[in-house]
Phi, psi and omega in degrees: 000317180292323182290323175296322178292320181295316179298322182289320176297319182287328175294324178293318179296316177301319181295314178300316177299316181296320178296317180295319178295319183297316182294321178292321177301301186203097186291351182264355184261152172155167180231143169249119179256126174245115185247119179256123183222168179296149181305328181284344184266343189290324185302311181293320183295312182295319180298313181292323176294321176298317182303326183268010173089016180255129173274147181226155175241131183255136174235128176285136179215161179228141181178187181085176184302317182261017179049045182282155176291136174225174179229133177257123180251124177257125183231128173258134182206167171273175181298325187289329185261004182303310186295328181290320179295317182293323178295319177300315180297316179298321179290325185263336182229002181292171181298142176206168174263136175230147177261122176240158182247123181251150174299127182299332182297337179291333182265353183252153182274358182289139178283324181232093181292145181287315181237153178260072178278137178270132180249127180288134180233126179266125182234156171288139179221163177069195182120141177221135173257123187245133176245130179242117180245141178282138178257135180278327183205141178241124173233143175232120182254000000 
């Protein structure tokens, strides 16, 4: 618990220093990344972003065809770090294949199946939609 707190504090210190340096270099440059991802994926993505010194703001959102719960993650960064943030999002919340196990009776026409065998089914999972906006000015108070 103590190690996690120290790691979080050091990530906060790194991020504060980086933001201060970014503002000194060019107060007019920066990007706001809005990443919409499945509710199950945001925890790992936010954790990895924090480990790399990025602060995020989470917004609960709903959308898509099935009106599933999703999370919108807002990240502010400079142009130099944009690719690093996008790589983290791809690795932690990008599209992937997952194997889930479904009850065999779902696939059979029998009303009373003899056995309840699980059948592995490969499905698409994850995915993140990213919006990148230019920022005119960044201030941190």
